[in-house]
GULODO-392720 format. One record per residue: x, y, z of N, C-alpha, C, CB in turn. Coordinates in steps of 0.2 Angstrom, whole numbers. Glycine has a CB too. Layout:
N
+-------+-------+-------+-------+-------+-------+-------+-------+-------+-------+-------+-------+
|    nX |    nY |    nZ |   caX |   caY |   caZ |    cX |    cY |    cZ |   cbX |   cbY |   cbZ |
+-------+-------+-------+-------+-------+-------+-------+-------+-------+-------+-------+-------+
|     X |     Y |     Z |     X |     Y |     Z |     X |     Y |     Z |     X |     Y |     Z |
...
+-------+-------+-------+-------+-------+-------+-------+-------+-------+-------+-------+-------+
***
This chain:
93
+-------+-------+-------+-------+-------+-------+-------+-------+-------+-------+-------+-------+
|    nX |    nY |    nZ |   caX |   caY |   caZ |    cX |    cY |    cZ |   cbX |   cbY |   cbZ |
+-------+-------+-------+-------+-------+-------+-------+-------+-------+-------+-------+-------+
|     4 |    -6 |     0 |     0 |     0 |     0 |     4 |     6 |     0 |    -5 |     0 |     6 |
|    10 |     6 |     4 |    14 |    12 |     4 |    17 |    13 |    -3 |    20 |    11 |     9 |
|    19 |     8 |    -7 |    21 |     9 |   -14 |    16 |    12 |   -18 |    23 |     2 |   -17 |
|    10 |    10 |   -17 |     4 |    13 |   -21 |     4 |    21 |   -20 |    -3 |    10 |   -19 |
|     4 |    23 |   -14 |     4 |    30 |   -12 |    10 |    34 |   -15 |     3 |    31 |    -5 |
|    15 |    31 |   -15 |    22 |    34 |   -17 |    21 |    35 |   -25 |    28 |    30 |   -15 |
|    19 |    30 |   -28 |    18 |    30 |   -35 |    13 |    35 |   -37 |    16 |    23 |   -38 |
|     7 |    36 |   -34 |     2 |    40 |   -35 |     4 |    47 |   -34 |    -4 |    39 |   -31 |
|     7 |    49 |   -28 |    10 |    56 |   -27 |    15 |    58 |   -32 |    12 |    56 |   -20 |
|    19 |    53 |   -34 |    24 |    55 |   -40 |    21 |    56 |   -46 |    29 |    49 |   -40 |
|    16 |    53 |   -48 |    12 |    54 |   -54 |     9 |    61 |   -54 |     8 |    48 |   -56 |
|     6 |    62 |   -48 |     2 |    69 |   -48 |     7 |    75 |   -48 |    -1 |    69 |   -41 |
|    13 |    74 |   -46 |    18 |    79 |   -46 |    20 |    80 |   -53 |    24 |    77 |   -42 |
|    20 |    75 |   -57 |    22 |    75 |   -64 |    17 |    78 |   -69 |    24 |    68 |   -67 |
|    11 |    78 |   -67 |     6 |    80 |   -72 |     6 |    87 |   -74 |    -1 |    79 |   -68 |
|     8 |    92 |   -70 |     9 |    99 |   -73 |    15 |    99 |   -78 |    10 |   103 |   -67 |
|    19 |    95 |   -77 |    25 |    95 |   -82 |    23 |    93 |   -89 |    31 |    91 |   -79 |
|    18 |    90 |   -90 |    16 |    87 |   -96 |     9 |    90 |   -98 |    16 |    79 |   -96 |
|     8 |    96 |   -97 |     1 |    99 |   -98 |     1 |   100 |  -106 |     0 |   106 |   -95 |
|    -5 |    99 |  -109 |    -6 |   100 |  -116 |   -12 |   105 |  -116 |    -8 |    94 |  -119 |
|   -11 |   110 |  -121 |   -17 |   114 |  -123 |   -17 |   114 |  -131 |   -15 |   122 |  -121 |
|   -23 |   116 |  -133 |   -24 |   116 |  -140 |   -28 |   122 |  -142 |   -29 |   110 |  -142 |
|   -26 |   125 |  -148 |   -29 |   131 |  -151 |   -31 |   129 |  -158 |   -23 |   137 |  -151 |
|   -36 |   132 |  -160 |   -39 |   132 |  -167 |   -36 |   138 |  -171 |   -46 |   132 |  -167 |
|   -33 |   136 |  -177 |   -30 |   141 |  -181 |   -33 |   141 |  -188 |   -22 |   141 |  -181 |
|   -36 |   146 |  -191 |   -38 |   146 |  -198 |   -33 |   145 |  -203 |   -42 |   153 |  -199 |
|   -34 |   142 |  -208 |   -30 |   141 |  -213 |   -27 |   147 |  -217 |   -33 |   136 |  -219 |
|   -21 |   147 |  -218 |   -17 |   153 |  -222 |   -18 |   159 |  -218 |   -20 |   154 |  -229 |
|   -18 |   159 |  -211 |   -18 |   165 |  -207 |   -11 |   168 |  -208 |   -19 |   164 |  -200 |
|   -10 |   175 |  -208 |    -4 |   178 |  -209 |     1 |   177 |  -204 |    -5 |   186 |  -209 |
|     8 |   177 |  -206 |    13 |   175 |  -201 |    13 |   181 |  -196 |    20 |   175 |  -205 |
|    15 |   179 |  -190 |    15 |   184 |  -184 |     8 |   185 |  -181 |    17 |   190 |  -187 |
|     3 |   181 |  -183 |    -3 |   182 |  -180 |    -3 |   178 |  -173 |    -9 |   179 |  -184 |
|    -6 |   181 |  -168 |    -6 |   178 |  -161 |   -11 |   173 |  -161 |    -6 |   184 |  -156 |
|   -10 |   167 |  -159 |   -15 |   162 |  -158 |   -18 |   162 |  -151 |   -12 |   155 |  -160 |
|   -14 |   163 |  -146 |   -16 |   163 |  -139 |   -10 |   164 |  -134 |   -19 |   156 |  -137 |
|   -11 |   164 |  -128 |    -6 |   166 |  -123 |    -5 |   159 |  -119 |    -8 |   172 |  -119 |
|     1 |   156 |  -120 |     2 |   149 |  -117 |     3 |   150 |  -110 |     7 |   146 |  -120 |
|     6 |   156 |  -108 |     8 |   157 |  -100 |     1 |   157 |   -97 |    12 |   163 |   -99 |
|    -3 |   161 |   -99 |   -10 |   162 |   -96 |   -14 |   156 |   -96 |   -14 |   168 |  -100 |
|   -14 |   153 |  -102 |   -18 |   147 |  -102 |   -16 |   141 |   -98 |   -19 |   145 |  -109 |
|    -9 |   141 |   -97 |    -6 |   135 |   -93 |    -6 |   137 |   -85 |     1 |   133 |   -95 |
|    -8 |   144 |   -84 |    -8 |   146 |   -77 |     0 |   147 |   -75 |   -11 |   141 |   -73 |
|     4 |   149 |   -79 |    11 |   151 |   -77 |    13 |   158 |   -77 |    16 |   147 |   -82 |
|    17 |   160 |   -74 |    20 |   167 |   -74 |    25 |   167 |   -81 |    24 |   169 |   -68 |
|    25 |   172 |   -84 |    28 |   173 |   -90 |    36 |   171 |   -89 |    27 |   180 |   -94 |
|    38 |   174 |   -84 |    46 |   172 |   -82 |    47 |   165 |   -82 |    47 |   176 |   -76 |
|    43 |   161 |   -80 |    44 |   154 |   -80 |    45 |   150 |   -87 |    38 |   150 |   -76 |
|    42 |   153 |   -92 |    43 |   150 |   -99 |    51 |   149 |  -100 |    40 |   155 |  -104 |
|    55 |   154 |   -99 |    62 |   154 |  -100 |    65 |   149 |   -95 |    65 |   160 |  -100 |
|    63 |   150 |   -89 |    66 |   145 |   -84 |    65 |   138 |   -85 |    63 |   147 |   -77 |
|    59 |   136 |   -88 |    57 |   129 |   -89 |    59 |   127 |   -96 |    49 |   129 |   -88 |
|    62 |   132 |  -100 |    64 |   130 |  -107 |    58 |   128 |  -111 |    69 |   125 |  -107 |
|    53 |   132 |  -111 |    46 |   130 |  -114 |    48 |   130 |  -121 |    41 |   136 |  -112 |
|    44 |   125 |  -125 |    45 |   124 |  -132 |    39 |   121 |  -135 |    51 |   120 |  -134 |
|    38 |   123 |  -141 |    32 |   120 |  -145 |    34 |   113 |  -148 |    29 |   125 |  -150 |
|    30 |   108 |  -147 |    32 |   102 |  -150 |    27 |   100 |  -155 |    33 |    96 |  -145 |
|    29 |    98 |  -161 |    24 |    95 |  -166 |    27 |    89 |  -169 |    22 |   101 |  -171 |
|    23 |    86 |  -173 |    25 |    80 |  -177 |    28 |    82 |  -184 |    19 |    76 |  -178 |
|    28 |    89 |  -185 |    31 |    91 |  -191 |    38 |    93 |  -191 |    27 |    97 |  -194 |
|    42 |    93 |  -196 |    49 |    96 |  -196 |    49 |   103 |  -197 |    53 |    93 |  -202 |
|    43 |   106 |  -199 |    43 |   113 |  -200 |    40 |   116 |  -193 |    38 |   115 |  -205 |
|    43 |   122 |  -191 |    41 |   125 |  -185 |    36 |   130 |  -187 |    47 |   129 |  -182 |
|    30 |   128 |  -187 |    24 |   132 |  -189 |    22 |   138 |  -184 |    18 |   128 |  -190 |
|    24 |   136 |  -177 |    22 |   141 |  -172 |    29 |   142 |  -168 |    17 |   138 |  -168 |
|    28 |   148 |  -164 |    34 |   150 |  -160 |    31 |   153 |  -154 |    39 |   154 |  -163 |
|    34 |   153 |  -148 |    32 |   157 |  -142 |    36 |   162 |  -141 |    31 |   152 |  -136 |
|    33 |   168 |  -139 |    37 |   174 |  -137 |    38 |   173 |  -130 |    34 |   181 |  -139 |
|    44 |   172 |  -127 |    45 |   170 |  -120 |    45 |   176 |  -116 |    52 |   167 |  -119 |
|    45 |   182 |  -119 |    44 |   188 |  -115 |    37 |   190 |  -113 |    47 |   194 |  -118 |
|    32 |   188 |  -118 |    25 |   189 |  -117 |    21 |   183 |  -116 |    22 |   193 |  -123 |
|    23 |   177 |  -118 |    19 |   171 |  -117 |    15 |   170 |  -124 |    15 |   171 |  -111 |
|    15 |   174 |  -128 |    11 |   174 |  -134 |    13 |   168 |  -139 |    10 |   180 |  -138 |
|     9 |   164 |  -141 |    10 |   159 |  -146 |     8 |   162 |  -153 |     6 |   152 |  -145 |
|    13 |   162 |  -158 |    11 |   166 |  -164 |    13 |   161 |  -170 |    14 |   172 |  -165 |
|    10 |   162 |  -176 |    11 |   159 |  -182 |    18 |   161 |  -185 |     5 |   160 |  -187 |
|    22 |   156 |  -186 |    29 |   157 |  -188 |    29 |   158 |  -196 |    34 |   152 |  -185 |
|    25 |   153 |  -199 |    25 |   153 |  -206 |    18 |   151 |  -208 |    30 |   148 |  -209 |
|    16 |   153 |  -215 |     9 |   151 |  -217 |     8 |   144 |  -216 |     9 |   153 |  -225 |
|     2 |   142 |  -214 |    -1 |   135 |  -213 |    -5 |   133 |  -219 |    -4 |   135 |  -207 |
|    -2 |   128 |  -223 |    -6 |   126 |  -229 |    -8 |   118 |  -227 |    -2 |   126 |  -235 |
|   -15 |   118 |  -225 |   -17 |   111 |  -223 |   -16 |   106 |  -228 |   -25 |   112 |  -221 |
|   -17 |   107 |  -234 |   -16 |   102 |  -240 |    -9 |   100 |  -240 |   -18 |   105 |  -247 |
|    -4 |   104 |  -239 |     3 |   102 |  -239 |     4 |    98 |  -232 |     7 |   108 |  -239 |
|     2 |   100 |  -227 |     2 |    96 |  -221 |    -1 |    89 |  -221 |     0 |   100 |  -215 |
|    -7 |    89 |  -224 |   -10 |    82 |  -225 |    -6 |    78 |  -229 |   -17 |    83 |  -228 |
|    -3 |    80 |  -234 |     2 |    76 |  -239 |     8 |    74 |  -235 |     4 |    80 |  -245 |
|    11 |    78 |  -231 |    16 |    76 |  -227 |    14 |    71 |  -222 |    19 |    82 |  -223 |
|     9 |    71 |  -218 |     7 |    67 |  -214 |     5 |    60 |  -217 |     1 |    69 |  -210 |
|     2 |    60 |  -223 |     0 |    54 |  -226 |     6 |    50 |  -228 |    -5 |    55 |  -232 |
|    11 |    53 |  -230 |    17 |    50 |  -233 |    22 |    48 |  -227 |    20 |    54 |  -238 |
|    21 |    51 |  -221 |    25 |    49 |  -216 |    24 |    43 |  -213 |    24 |    55 |  -210 |
|    18 |    40 |  -213 |    16 |    34 |  -210 |    18 |    28 |  -215 |     9 |    33 |  -209 |
+-------+-------+-------+-------+-------+-------+-------+-------+-------+-------+-------+-------+
***
């Protein structure tokens, strides 16, 4: 029983480290468009983004989004073409 509580408390401590948020982005939105504020949506102070080495992870080789670590804003780094991304994902499998 003690092992169970140790494992449970350890997993609870890890949960915030693996938080996920999702944003909807219209196709072909302009570069530099702000999508959301990840610091606010994750309940973090903006200063913690740099301290925690915050990064955006995707399954694509292209960096479509970037986070401004000074403001917490997530913005579009390059034009998003859903047809091109669909082609890449279909051929990746």
